[in-house]
PyMOL Python script that loads the backbone (N, CA, C, O; Angstrom):
from pymol import cmd

cmd.read_pdbstr("""\
ATOM      1  N   MET A   1       0.910  -1.490   0.257  1.00  0.00           N
ATOM      2  CA  MET A   1      -0.413  -0.068  -0.252  1.00  0.00           C
ATOM      3  C   MET A   1       0.850   0.983  -0.243  1.00  0.00           C
ATOM      4  O   MET A   1       0.838   1.818  -1.147  1.00  0.00           O
ATOM      5  N   LYS A   2       2.098   1.028   0.829  1.00  0.00           N
ATOM      6  CA  LYS A   2       2.833   2.313   0.620  1.00  0.00           C
ATOM      7  C   LYS A   2       3.492   2.266  -0.746  1.00  0.00           C
ATOM      8  O   LYS A   2       3.762   3.416  -1.094  1.00  0.00           O
ATOM      9  N   LYS A   3       3.782   1.540  -1.470  1.00  0.00           N
ATOM     10  CA  LYS A   3       4.341   1.616  -2.758  1.00  0.00           C
ATOM     11  C   LYS A   3       3.671   2.536  -3.677  1.00  0.00           C
ATOM     12  O   LYS A   3       4.149   3.314  -4.503  1.00  0.00           O
ATOM     13  N   ILE A   4       2.020   2.186  -3.242  1.00  0.00           N
ATOM     14  CA  ILE A   4       0.998   2.689  -4.168  1.00  0.00           C
ATOM     15  C   ILE A   4       1.119   4.512  -4.192  1.00  0.00           C
ATOM     16  O   ILE A   4       1.335   5.332  -5.085  1.00  0.00           O
ATOM     17  N   ILE A   5       0.868   4.594  -2.794  1.00  0.00           N
ATOM     18  CA  ILE A   5       0.825   6.540  -2.126  1.00  0.00           C
ATOM     19  C   ILE A   5       2.147   6.629  -2.234  1.00  0.00           C
ATOM     20  O   ILE A   5       2.426   7.555  -1.473  1.00  0.00           O
ATOM     21  N   TYR A   6       3.358   6.151  -2.818  1.00  0.00           N
ATOM     22  CA  TYR A   6       4.448   6.826  -2.920  1.00  0.00           C
ATOM     23  C   TYR A   6       4.370   7.110  -4.240  1.00  0.00           C
ATOM     24  O   TYR A   6       4.692   8.267  -4.511  1.00  0.00           O
ATOM     25  N   VAL A   7       3.841   5.995  -5.718  1.00  0.00           N
ATOM     26  CA  VAL A   7       4.338   6.190  -6.844  1.00  0.00           C
ATOM     27  C   VAL A   7       2.823   7.574  -7.339  1.00  0.00           C
ATOM     28  O   VAL A   7       2.903   8.237  -8.373  1.00  0.00           O
ATOM     29  N   ILE A   8       1.583   7.711  -6.309  1.00  0.00           N
ATOM     30  CA  ILE A   8       0.338   8.195  -6.674  1.00  0.00           C
ATOM     31  C   ILE A   8       1.075   9.995  -6.925  1.00  0.00           C
ATOM     32  O   ILE A   8       1.025  10.846  -7.812  1.00  0.00           O
ATOM     33  N   SER A   9       1.754   9.854  -5.485  1.00  0.00           N
ATOM     34  CA  SER A   9       2.265  11.185  -4.818  1.00  0.00           C
ATOM     35  C   SER A   9       3.081  11.477  -6.032  1.00  0.00           C
ATOM     36  O   SER A   9       3.271  12.691  -5.948  1.00  0.00           O
ATOM     37  N   ALA A  10       3.682  11.043  -7.133  1.00  0.00           N
ATOM     38  CA  ALA A  10       5.643  11.793  -7.503  1.00  0.00           C
ATOM     39  C   ALA A  10       4.537  11.618  -9.351  1.00  0.00           C
ATOM     40  O   ALA A  10       5.115  11.876 -10.406  1.00  0.00           O
ATOM     41  N   ILE A  11       2.973  11.154  -9.343  1.00  0.00           N
ATOM     42  CA  ILE A  11       2.637  11.877 -10.926  1.00  0.00           C
ATOM     43  C   ILE A  11       2.737  13.125 -10.987  1.00  0.00           C
ATOM     44  O   ILE A  11       3.323  13.568 -11.975  1.00  0.00           O
ATOM     45  N   PRO A  12       2.226  14.065 -10.002  1.00  0.00           N
ATOM     46  CA  PRO A  12       2.208  15.109 -10.667  1.00  0.00           C
ATOM     47  C   PRO A  12       4.253  15.841 -11.093  1.00  0.00           C
ATOM     48  O   PRO A  12       4.920  16.378 -11.977  1.00  0.00           O
ATOM     49  N   ALA A  13       4.327  15.364  -9.850  1.00  0.00           N
ATOM     50  CA  ALA A  13       5.937  15.903 -10.218  1.00  0.00           C
ATOM     51  C   ALA A  13       6.916  15.419 -11.364  1.00  0.00           C
ATOM     52  O   ALA A  13       8.037  15.913 -11.488  1.00  0.00           O
ATOM     53  N   LEU A  14       6.405  14.376 -12.238  1.00  0.00           N
ATOM     54  CA  LEU A  14       6.814  13.422 -12.896  1.00  0.00           C
ATOM     55  C   LEU A  14       6.381  13.994 -13.728  1.00  0.00           C
ATOM     56  O   LEU A  14       7.231  14.564 -14.413  1.00  0.00           O
ATOM     57  N   GLY A  15       4.548  14.239 -14.271  1.00  0.00           N
ATOM     58  CA  GLY A  15       4.391  14.976 -15.660  1.00  0.00           C
ATOM     59  C   GLY A  15       4.626  16.302 -15.551  1.00  0.00           C
ATOM     60  O   GLY A  15       4.243  17.022 -16.472  1.00  0.00           O
ATOM     61  N   SER A  16       5.364  16.940 -14.302  1.00  0.00           N
ATOM     62  CA  SER A  16       5.121  18.301 -14.676  1.00  0.00           C
ATOM     63  C   SER A  16       6.661  18.770 -15.227  1.00  0.00           C
ATOM     64  O   SER A  16       6.720  19.931 -15.633  1.00  0.00           O
ATOM     65  N   LEU A  17       8.046  17.880 -15.282  1.00  0.00           N
ATOM     66  CA  LEU A  17       8.633  17.444 -15.469  1.00  0.00           C
ATOM     67  C   LEU A  17       8.790  17.771 -17.482  1.00  0.00           C
ATOM     68  O   LEU A  17       9.644  18.119 -18.298  1.00  0.00           O
ATOM     69  N   VAL A  18       7.483  17.409 -17.438  1.00  0.00           N
ATOM     70  CA  VAL A  18       7.580  16.950 -19.479  1.00  0.00           C
ATOM     71  C   VAL A  18       6.331  18.607 -20.133  1.00  0.00           C
ATOM     72  O   VAL A  18       5.811  19.358 -20.959  1.00  0.00           O
ATOM     73  N   VAL A  19       6.547  18.225 -19.150  1.00  0.00           N
ATOM     74  CA  VAL A  19       6.049  19.921 -20.064  1.00  0.00           C
ATOM     75  C   VAL A  19       5.730  21.358 -19.398  1.00  0.00           C
ATOM     76  O   VAL A  19       5.267  22.302 -20.038  1.00  0.00           O
ATOM     77  N   ILE A  20       5.989  21.383 -18.268  1.00  0.00           N
ATOM     78  CA  ILE A  20       6.086  22.242 -16.839  1.00  0.00           C
ATOM     79  C   ILE A  20       7.162  23.994 -17.812  1.00  0.00           C
ATOM     80  O   ILE A  20       7.071  25.221 -17.778  1.00  0.00           O
ATOM     81  N   ASN A  21       8.013  22.968 -18.495  1.00  0.00           N
ATOM     82  CA  ASN A  21       9.018  23.944 -18.473  1.00  0.00           C
ATOM     83  C   ASN A  21       8.180  25.325 -20.207  1.00  0.00           C
ATOM     84  O   ASN A  21       8.474  26.394 -20.741  1.00  0.00           O
ATOM     85  N   ARG A  22       7.584  24.713 -20.270  1.00  0.00           N
ATOM     86  CA  ARG A  22       6.727  26.133 -21.941  1.00  0.00           C
ATOM     87  C   ARG A  22       6.574  26.868 -21.124  1.00  0.00           C
ATOM     88  O   ARG A  22       6.620  26.926 -19.895  1.00  0.00           O
ATOM     89  N   ILE A  23       6.264  27.799 -22.416  1.00  0.00           N
ATOM     90  CA  ILE A  23       6.233  29.216 -21.888  1.00  0.00           C
ATOM     91  C   ILE A  23       4.262  29.694 -23.024  1.00  0.00           C
ATOM     92  O   ILE A  23       3.120  30.079 -22.771  1.00  0.00           O
ATOM     93  N   GLU A  24       4.951  29.366 -23.988  1.00  0.00           N
ATOM     94  CA  GLU A  24       3.935  29.810 -24.857  1.00  0.00           C
ATOM     95  C   GLU A  24       1.932  28.953 -24.386  1.00  0.00           C
ATOM     96  O   GLU A  24       1.007  29.678 -24.021  1.00  0.00           O
ATOM     97  N   PRO A  25       1.804  27.564 -24.532  1.00  0.00           N
ATOM     98  CA  PRO A  25       0.686  27.474 -24.440  1.00  0.00           C
ATOM     99  C   PRO A  25       0.048  28.165 -22.922  1.00  0.00           C
ATOM    100  O   PRO A  25       0.518  28.651 -21.894  1.00  0.00           O
ATOM    101  N   TYR A  26      -1.778  27.770 -23.697  1.00  0.00           N
ATOM    102  CA  TYR A  26      -1.623  28.804 -22.938  1.00  0.00           C
ATOM    103  C   TYR A  26      -3.260  28.283 -22.305  1.00  0.00           C
ATOM    104  O   TYR A  26      -4.096  28.449 -23.192  1.00  0.00           O
ATOM    105  N   VAL A  27      -3.822  27.760 -21.127  1.00  0.00           N
ATOM    106  CA  VAL A  27      -5.086  26.632 -21.242  1.00  0.00           C
ATOM    107  C   VAL A  27      -5.849  27.720 -20.411  1.00  0.00           C
ATOM    108  O   VAL A  27      -5.349  28.433 -19.541  1.00  0.00           O
ATOM    109  N   LEU A  28      -7.229  27.716 -20.862  1.00  0.00           N
ATOM    110  CA  LEU A  28      -8.171  28.552 -20.431  1.00  0.00           C
ATOM    111  C   LEU A  28      -7.925  30.113 -20.200  1.00  0.00           C
ATOM    112  O   LEU A  28      -8.356  31.003 -19.467  1.00  0.00           O
ATOM    113  N   GLY A  29      -6.936  29.945 -21.297  1.00  0.00           N
ATOM    114  CA  GLY A  29      -6.872  32.563 -20.620  1.00  0.00           C
ATOM    115  C   GLY A  29      -5.270  31.936 -19.574  1.00  0.00           C
ATOM    116  O   GLY A  29      -4.546  32.544 -18.786  1.00  0.00           O
ATOM    117  N   MET A  30      -5.263  31.268 -19.804  1.00  0.00           N
ATOM    118  CA  MET A  30      -4.122  31.352 -18.360  1.00  0.00           C
ATOM    119  C   MET A  30      -2.427  30.451 -19.236  1.00  0.00           C
ATOM    120  O   MET A  30      -2.527  29.553 -20.072  1.00  0.00           O
ATOM    121  N   PRO A  31      -1.459  30.862 -18.873  1.00  0.00           N
ATOM    122  CA  PRO A  31      -0.400  30.044 -18.861  1.00  0.00           C
ATOM    123  C   PRO A  31      -0.242  29.195 -18.413  1.00  0.00           C
ATOM    124  O   PRO A  31      -0.461  29.170 -17.202  1.00  0.00           O
ATOM    125  N   PHE A  32       0.202  28.045 -19.037  1.00  0.00           N
ATOM    126  CA  PHE A  32       0.362  26.570 -18.705  1.00  0.00           C
ATOM    127  C   PHE A  32       0.379  26.967 -17.265  1.00  0.00           C
ATOM    128  O   PHE A  32      -0.665  26.990 -16.612  1.00  0.00           O
ATOM    129  N   VAL A  33       1.970  27.396 -16.565  1.00  0.00           N
ATOM    130  CA  VAL A  33       2.112  26.924 -15.407  1.00  0.00           C
ATOM    131  C   VAL A  33       1.777  26.592 -14.322  1.00  0.00           C
ATOM    132  O   VAL A  33       2.084  25.683 -13.552  1.00  0.00           O
ATOM    133  N   LEU A  34       0.242  28.482 -14.310  1.00  0.00           N
ATOM    134  CA  LEU A  34      -0.428  29.101 -13.459  1.00  0.00           C
ATOM    135  C   LEU A  34      -1.550  28.051 -13.264  1.00  0.00           C
ATOM    136  O   LEU A  34      -2.209  27.907 -12.234  1.00  0.00           O
ATOM    137  N   PHE A  35      -1.717  27.014 -14.930  1.00  0.00           N
ATOM    138  CA  PHE A  35      -2.853  26.093 -14.907  1.00  0.00           C
ATOM    139  C   PHE A  35      -2.618  24.756 -14.246  1.00  0.00           C
ATOM    140  O   PHE A  35      -3.265  24.008 -13.513  1.00  0.00           O
ATOM    141  N   TRP A  36      -1.828  24.762 -14.619  1.00  0.00           N
ATOM    142  CA  TRP A  36      -1.105  23.616 -14.006  1.00  0.00           C
ATOM    143  C   TRP A  36      -1.442  23.171 -12.685  1.00  0.00           C
ATOM    144  O   TRP A  36      -2.025  22.179 -12.248  1.00  0.00           O
ATOM    145  N   ALA A  37      -0.520  24.932 -11.794  1.00  0.00           N
ATOM    146  CA  ALA A  37      -1.025  24.525 -10.169  1.00  0.00           C
ATOM    147  C   ALA A  37      -1.933  24.381  -9.907  1.00  0.00           C
ATOM    148  O   ALA A  37      -2.174  23.394  -9.212  1.00  0.00           O
ATOM    149  N   ILE A  38      -3.530  25.711 -10.488  1.00  0.00           N
ATOM    150  CA  ILE A  38      -4.372  24.898 -10.219  1.00  0.00           C
ATOM    151  C   ILE A  38      -5.258  23.845 -10.239  1.00  0.00           C
ATOM    152  O   ILE A  38      -6.062  23.605  -9.338  1.00  0.00           O
ATOM    153  N   LEU A  39      -5.121  23.200 -11.276  1.00  0.00           N
ATOM    154  CA  LEU A  39      -5.789  21.689 -11.543  1.00  0.00           C
ATOM    155  C   LEU A  39      -4.765  20.986 -10.579  1.00  0.00           C
ATOM    156  O   LEU A  39      -5.503  20.147 -10.063  1.00  0.00           O
ATOM    157  N   TRP A  40      -3.809  20.846 -10.143  1.00  0.00           N
ATOM    158  CA  TRP A  40      -3.769  19.940  -8.677  1.00  0.00           C
ATOM    159  C   TRP A  40      -3.501  20.165  -7.335  1.00  0.00           C
ATOM    160  O   TRP A  40      -3.056  19.439  -6.445  1.00  0.00           O
ATOM    161  N   VAL A  41      -3.976  21.681  -7.385  1.00  0.00           N
ATOM    162  CA  VAL A  41      -4.618  22.241  -5.829  1.00  0.00           C
ATOM    163  C   VAL A  41      -6.551  21.874  -6.322  1.00  0.00           C
ATOM    164  O   VAL A  41      -7.183  21.743  -5.273  1.00  0.00           O
ATOM    165  N   CYS A  42      -7.277  21.742  -7.311  1.00  0.00           N
ATOM    166  CA  CYS A  42      -7.635  21.300  -7.820  1.00  0.00           C
ATOM    167  C   CYS A  42      -8.267  19.672  -6.890  1.00  0.00           C
ATOM    168  O   CYS A  42      -8.807  19.356  -5.830  1.00  0.00           O
ATOM    169  N   LEU A  43      -7.793  19.110  -8.032  1.00  0.00           N
ATOM    170  CA  LEU A  43      -7.126  18.007  -8.116  1.00  0.00           C
ATOM    171  C   LEU A  43      -6.795  16.874  -6.562  1.00  0.00           C
ATOM    172  O   LEU A  43      -7.135  15.701  -6.402  1.00  0.00           O
ATOM    173  N   THR A  44      -5.976  17.852  -5.560  1.00  0.00           N
ATOM    174  CA  THR A  44      -5.383  17.540  -4.534  1.00  0.00           C
ATOM    175  C   THR A  44      -6.262  17.539  -3.537  1.00  0.00           C
ATOM    176  O   THR A  44      -6.004  16.834  -2.562  1.00  0.00           O
ATOM    177  N   SER A  45      -7.597  18.392  -3.560  1.00  0.00           N
ATOM    178  CA  SER A  45      -8.568  18.432  -2.830  1.00  0.00           C
ATOM    179  C   SER A  45      -9.792  16.938  -3.182  1.00  0.00           C
ATOM    180  O   SER A  45     -10.514  16.298  -2.417  1.00  0.00           O
ATOM    181  N   VAL A  46      -9.608  16.865  -4.330  1.00  0.00           N
ATOM    182  CA  VAL A  46     -10.988  15.890  -4.202  1.00  0.00           C
ATOM    183  C   VAL A  46     -10.108  14.860  -3.663  1.00  0.00           C
ATOM    184  O   VAL A  46     -10.508  14.411  -2.589  1.00  0.00           O
ATOM    185  N   PHE A  47      -8.340  14.046  -4.381  1.00  0.00           N
ATOM    186  CA  PHE A  47      -8.072  13.567  -3.379  1.00  0.00           C
ATOM    187  C   PHE A  47      -8.038  12.946  -2.174  1.00  0.00           C
ATOM    188  O   PHE A  47      -7.948  11.802  -1.727  1.00  0.00           O
ATOM    189  N   LEU A  48      -8.187  14.603  -1.606  1.00  0.00           N
ATOM    190  CA  LEU A  48      -8.056  14.383  -0.437  1.00  0.00           C
ATOM    191  C   LEU A  48      -9.423  13.591   0.424  1.00  0.00           C
ATOM    192  O   LEU A  48      -9.451  12.701   1.274  1.00  0.00           O
ATOM    193  N   ILE A  49     -10.603  14.484  -0.334  1.00  0.00           N
ATOM    194  CA  ILE A  49     -11.743  13.781   0.131  1.00  0.00           C
ATOM    195  C   ILE A  49     -12.260  12.526   0.231  1.00  0.00           C
ATOM    196  O   ILE A  49     -12.878  12.063   1.190  1.00  0.00           O
ATOM    197  N   ILE A  50     -11.993  12.012  -0.760  1.00  0.00           N
ATOM    198  CA  ILE A  50     -11.640  10.962  -1.824  1.00  0.00           C
ATOM    199  C   ILE A  50     -11.553   9.915  -0.495  1.00  0.00           C
ATOM    200  O   ILE A  50     -12.423   9.199   0.001  1.00  0.00           O
ATOM    201  N   ALA A  51     -10.107  10.135  -0.123  1.00  0.00           N
ATOM    202  CA  ALA A  51      -9.168   9.003   0.633  1.00  0.00           C
ATOM    203  C   ALA A  51     -10.048   9.471   2.452  1.00  0.00           C
ATOM    204  O   ALA A  51      -9.960   8.718   3.422  1.00  0.00           O
ATOM    205  N   ASN A  52     -10.771  10.761   2.475  1.00  0.00           N
ATOM    206  CA  ASN A  52     -11.581  10.303   4.133  1.00  0.00           C
ATOM    207  C   ASN A  52     -12.588   9.774   4.060  1.00  0.00           C
ATOM    208  O   ASN A  52     -13.145   9.450   5.109  1.00  0.00           O
ATOM    209  N   LYS A  53     -13.450   9.370   2.270  1.00  0.00           N
ATOM    210  CA  LYS A  53     -14.668   8.481   2.519  1.00  0.00           C
ATOM    211  C   LYS A  53     -14.207   7.271   2.360  1.00  0.00           C
ATOM    212  O   LYS A  53     -14.980   6.313   2.344  1.00  0.00           O
ATOM    213  N   LEU A  54     -12.304   7.066   2.155  1.00  0.00           N
ATOM    214  CA  LEU A  54     -12.514   5.868   2.416  1.00  0.00           C
ATOM    215  C   LEU A  54     -12.008   4.866   3.433  1.00  0.00           C
ATOM    216  O   LEU A  54     -12.135   3.648   3.562  1.00  0.00           O
ATOM    217  N   ASP A  55     -11.430   5.755   4.062  1.00  0.00           N
ATOM    218  CA  ASP A  55     -10.748   5.561   5.661  1.00  0.00           C
ATOM    219  C   ASP A  55     -11.120   4.813   7.067  1.00  0.00           C
ATOM    220  O   ASP A  55     -11.606   5.528   7.943  1.00  0.00           O
ATOM    221  N   PRO A  56     -11.045   4.273   7.176  1.00  0.00           N
ATOM    222  CA  PRO A  56     -12.218   3.753   8.379  1.00  0.00           C
ATOM    223  C   PRO A  56     -11.889   4.209   9.376  1.00  0.00           C
ATOM    224  O   PRO A  56     -12.912   4.169  10.059  1.00  0.00           O
ATOM    225  N   ALA A  57     -11.015   4.695  10.032  1.00  0.00           N
ATOM    226  CA  ALA A  57     -11.132   5.532  10.764  1.00  0.00           C
ATOM    227  C   ALA A  57     -12.405   6.874  10.426  1.00  0.00           C
ATOM    228  O   ALA A  57     -13.601   7.022  10.676  1.00  0.00           O
ATOM    229  N   THR A  58     -11.827   7.300  10.051  1.00  0.00           N
ATOM    230  CA  THR A  58     -13.521   8.576  10.284  1.00  0.00           C
ATOM    231  C   THR A  58     -14.391   8.138  10.332  1.00  0.00           C
ATOM    232  O   THR A  58     -15.310   8.709  10.918  1.00  0.00           O
ATOM    233  N   GLU A  59     -14.490   7.464  10.014  1.00  0.00           N
ATOM    234  CA  GLU A  59     -16.469   6.946  10.089  1.00  0.00           C
ATOM    235  C   GLU A  59     -17.097   7.060  10.962  1.00  0.00           C
ATOM    236  O   GLU A  59     -16.723   6.567  12.026  1.00  0.00           O
ATOM    237  N   GLU A  60     -18.046   7.605  10.892  1.00  0.00           N
ATOM    238  CA  GLU A  60     -18.708   8.138  12.357  1.00  0.00           C
ATOM    239  C   GLU A  60     -19.010   6.728  13.088  1.00  0.00           C
ATOM    240  O   GLU A  60     -18.448   5.736  12.625  1.00  0.00           O
ATOM    241  N   GLU A  61     -19.578   6.632  13.828  1.00  0.00           N
ATOM    242  CA  GLU A  61     -20.616   5.494  14.872  1.00  0.00           C
ATOM    243  C   GLU A  61     -22.254   6.421  15.166  1.00  0.00           C
ATOM    244  O   GLU A  61     -22.779   7.502  15.435  1.00  0.00           O
ATOM    245  N   GLU A  62     -22.544   4.384  14.728  1.00  0.00           N
ATOM    246  CA  GLU A  62     -24.303   4.800  14.871  1.00  0.00           C
ATOM    247  C   GLU A  62     -24.224   4.469  16.455  1.00  0.00           C
ATOM    248  O   GLU A  62     -23.676   3.555  17.072  1.00  0.00           O
ATOM    249  N   ASP A  63     -25.155   5.819  16.947  1.00  0.00           N
ATOM    250  CA  ASP A  63     -25.734   5.554  18.204  1.00  0.00           C
ATOM    251  C   ASP A  63     -26.963   4.117  18.139  1.00  0.00           C
ATOM    252  O   ASP A  63     -27.554   3.763  19.159  1.00  0.00           O
TER     253      ASP A  63
END
""", "prot")
cmd.dss("prot")
cmd.show_as("cartoon", "prot")
cmd.util.cbc("prot")
cmd.orient("prot")
């Protein structure tokens, strides 16, 4: 399980090495670097919500 976590956490860093050094492409009117940062902030939020839902330690106890 730890290996999967390490691989998933390395995806943004590895993906950015390939495309982040470009100035010219604009995505949704933003420079690519800004778009990339905003994208990963949003995706990180989604991943944390999913992790919270799947984590058995965060389940509420029923009375």
